[in-house]
Every structure is written in structure tokens, then in C-alpha cells.
C-alpha positions as CSV (number, residue, x, y, z in Angstrom):
1,X,0.0,0.0,0.0
2,X,1.3,3.5,-0.9
3,X,2.2,5.5,2.2
4,X,2.1,9.3,1.8
5,X,3.7,11.8,4.2
6,X,2.0,15.1,4.5
7,X,4.5,17.4,6.4
8,X,3.6,21.0,7.3
9,X,5.0,24.2,8.6
10,X,2.4,26.1,10.5
11,X,2.6,29.0,13.0
12,X,-1.1,29.4,13.9
13,X,-2.3,25.9,13.1
14,X,-4.2,26.9,10.0
15,X,-1.7,25.0,7.7
16,X,-1.8,22.1,10.1
17,X,-5.6,21.9,9.5
18,X,-5.0,22.2,5.8
19,X,-2.6,19.3,5.9
20,X,-5.2,17.3,7.8
21,X,-7.7,18.0,5.1
22,X,-5.2,16.8,2.4
23,X,-4.5,13.7,4.5
24,X,-8.3,13.0,4.9
25,X,-8.7,13.2,1.1
26,X,-5.8,10.8,0.5
27,X,-7.3,8.4,3.1
28,X,-10.6,8.5,1.3
29,X,-8.7,7.6,-1.9
30,X,-7.3,4.5,-0.3
31,X,-3.8,5.6,0.7
32,X,-2.0,5.2,4.0
33,X,-1.2,8.7,5.3
34,X,0.9,10.3,8.0
35,X,0.3,14.0,8.7
36,X,2.8,15.6,10.9
37,X,4.8,18.8,11.6
38,X,7.8,19.1,9.2
39,X,10.1,19.7,12.2
40,X,9.2,16.3,13.6
41,X,10.2,14.2,10.6
42,X,13.4,12.2,11.1
43,X,13.7,10.6,7.8
44,X,11.6,9.6,4.8
45,X,12.2,5.8,5.1
46,X,9.0,3.9,4.3
47,X,7.2,6.8,2.5
48,X,6.3,6.4,-1.2
49,X,5.4,10.1,-1.7
50,X,5.5,13.4,0.1
51,X,3.4,16.5,0.2
52,X,5.0,19.5,2.0
53,X,2.6,22.3,3.0
54,X,3.9,25.6,4.3
55,X,2.1,28.7,5.5
56,X,3.1,31.9,3.7
57,X,4.2,34.9,5.6
58,X,5.3,38.0,3.6
59,X,5.9,35.7,0.6
60,X,8.1,33.4,2.6
61,X,7.3,29.8,3.3
62,X,7.2,28.8,7.0
63,X,10.7,28.0,8.3
64,X,9.8,24.4,9.2
65,X,8.7,23.7,5.6
66,X,11.8,25.4,4.3
67,X,14.1,23.4,6.6
68,X,12.4,20.1,5.8
69,X,12.9,20.5,2.1
70,X,16.5,21.5,2.5
71,X,17.3,18.7,5.0
72,X,15.6,16.0,2.8
73,X,16.3,17.3,-0.7
74,X,18.2,14.3,-1.8
75,X,15.5,11.8,-0.7
76,X,12.7,14.1,-2.0
77,X,14.3,14.0,-5.5
78,X,13.7,10.3,-5.6
79,X,10.0,10.5,-4.6
80,X,6.8,11.9,-6.0
81,X,6.6,15.3,-4.3
82,X,4.0,18.1,-4.3
83,X,4.4,21.5,-2.6
84,X,1.5,23.4,-1.1
85,X,1.3,27.0,0.0
86,X,-1.3,28.3,2.4
87,X,-2.0,31.9,2.9
88,X,-4.3,34.2,1.0
89,X,-6.8,35.7,3.3
90,X,-9.5,36.0,0.6
91,X,-11.1,33.7,-1.9
92,X,-8.4,34.2,-4.6
93,X,-6.9,30.7,-4.3
94,X,-10.3,29.1,-4.9
95,X,-10.9,31.3,-8.0
96,X,-7.8,30.5,-9.9
97,X,-4.2,29.2,-9.7
98,X,-1.8,31.3,-7.8
99,X,1.8,30.8,-8.9
100,X,4.4,29.9,-6.2
101,X,6.5,32.6,-4.7
102,X,10.0,32.9,-5.9
103,X,11.3,31.0,-2.8
104,X,8.8,28.1,-3.3
105,X,9.6,28.0,-7.0
106,X,13.2,27.4,-6.1
107,X,12.2,24.5,-3.8
108,X,10.1,23.0,-6.6
109,X,13.1,23.1,-8.9
110,X,15.5,21.8,-6.1
111,X,13.5,18.6,-5.5
112,X,11.8,18.1,-8.8
113,X,8.3,18.5,-7.4
114,X,5.5,17.4,-9.6
115,X,3.4,20.4,-8.8
116,X,2.4,23.2,-6.5
117,X,-0.9,24.6,-5.4
118,X,-1.9,27.6,-3.2
119,X,-4.9,27.2,-0.9
120,X,-6.6,30.0,1.1
121,X,-5.4,30.5,4.6
122,X,-7.1,31.3,7.9
123,X,-6.7,33.9,10.6
124,X,-8.5,34.1,13.9
125,X,-10.2,37.3,14.9
126,X,-8.3,37.2,18.2
127,X,-4.9,36.6,16.6
128,X,-2.0,37.9,18.7
129,X,1.3,39.4,17.7
130,X,2.2,41.9,15.0
131,X,1.3,41.9,12.2
132,X,-1.4,39.2,12.7
133,X,-3.4,41.2,15.2
134,X,-3.5,44.2,12.8
135,X,-4.4,42.0,9.9
136,X,-7.2,40.3,11.9
137,X,-9.1,43.5,12.2
138,X,-9.9,43.4,8.4
139,X,-8.9,39.9,7.2
140,X,-10.1,37.5,10.0
141,X,-11.8,34.4,8.6
142,X,-11.2,30.9,7.1
143,X,-10.6,30.7,3.3
144,X,-9.5,27.1,3.3
145,X,-11.9,25.4,0.9
146,X,-12.3,21.6,1.7
147,X,-14.0,20.9,-1.7
148,X,-11.1,22.7,-3.6
149,X,-8.6,20.6,-1.5
150,X,-10.4,17.3,-2.3
151,X,-10.6,18.2,-6.0
152,X,-6.8,18.9,-6.1
153,X,-6.0,15.7,-4.4
154,X,-8.3,13.7,-6.7
155,X,-7.2,15.4,-9.9
156,X,-3.5,16.0,-9.2
157,X,-2.0,13.8,-6.5
158,X,-4.0,10.5,-6.8
159,X,-3.2,10.1,-10.6
160,X,0.5,10.7,-9.8
161,X,0.5,7.9,-7.3
162,X,-1.4,5.2,-9.2
163,X,0.5,2.8,-11.5
164,X,0.3,3.5,-15.2
165,X,-3.0,2.4,-16.5
166,X,-4.7,2.1,-13.1
167,X,-7.5,4.3,-11.9
């Protein structure tokens, strides 16, 4: 059975929730899935594919996602890999493809990722710290779209994991 790692970098747990949604969609498709913080992954032994999700802050991927890709770059080059960005605090990600930031595009090239997608983010109205508390005054809400996530997994990831001719 194909085992997929969904590793995430998340400061306010929104991307952790997004990673869980991706994991649920993969489970529904019949795969074995491990969803965990990118900082907690020791090695990629036993995984047949990897999805790395990172929250975007000021066009920079979360540090745990960045460090994960750098630390495991050699192993990732030998596996099917997809990168996911989480961040827009509006419905723009559900309305059309958002290209990766320059930094994430570099990671795509570095590991030969099969693709990238950006999903909407989430920000609690009571978010603390600057600039989150200032942004929350006008941008609080949850723009993660579970249907969009399931469609992406079904149309992009699942076909990339099935043997040729299957499905």
C-alpha cells in the first residue's frame, strides 16, 4: 500500500488543519497517510510520496517547511513530491491558480516537485502578535476550501500515485 507523508510548517495551526484535510482526502482515496509537523520528521524511510505544506508569511514559506525541504532534498528528488502554500486571506486561491512565490519555486526546482498549489489561509479574529493582530481587524476568517482541496488531491495527487493504466 502506498504511504504518503504530509508534512507541514504552521505557526497558527491553519496550515496544520489544511494538511489534515489533504490527509483525509488521501485516506478516502485509499492511501496510507501520515500527517505531521515538518520539524518532527526524522527521515523519509517507508514513504512512497511526500506533500509539503507551508504557510506563507510575507511571501516566505514557514521555516519548518523550508528546513524540511533543505534537509531532505536528496531523498525528495527520488519520490513523487508536491508542494502546497497556504496563505491568501481571501477567496483568490479558490478562484484560480496562484503561482508559487520565488522562494517556493526554487524549492520546486530543487527537489523536482511534480506540482504546486496555493490554498486559502485562515486567521482568527483574536490573533495575537504583530502583524497578525493588525491583519485580523480586516482579514479574519477561514478561506480554506475543503472541496477545492479534495478536487486537487483527486485530480493531481492521486493520478500521480497510481501505477500507469490504473484508476
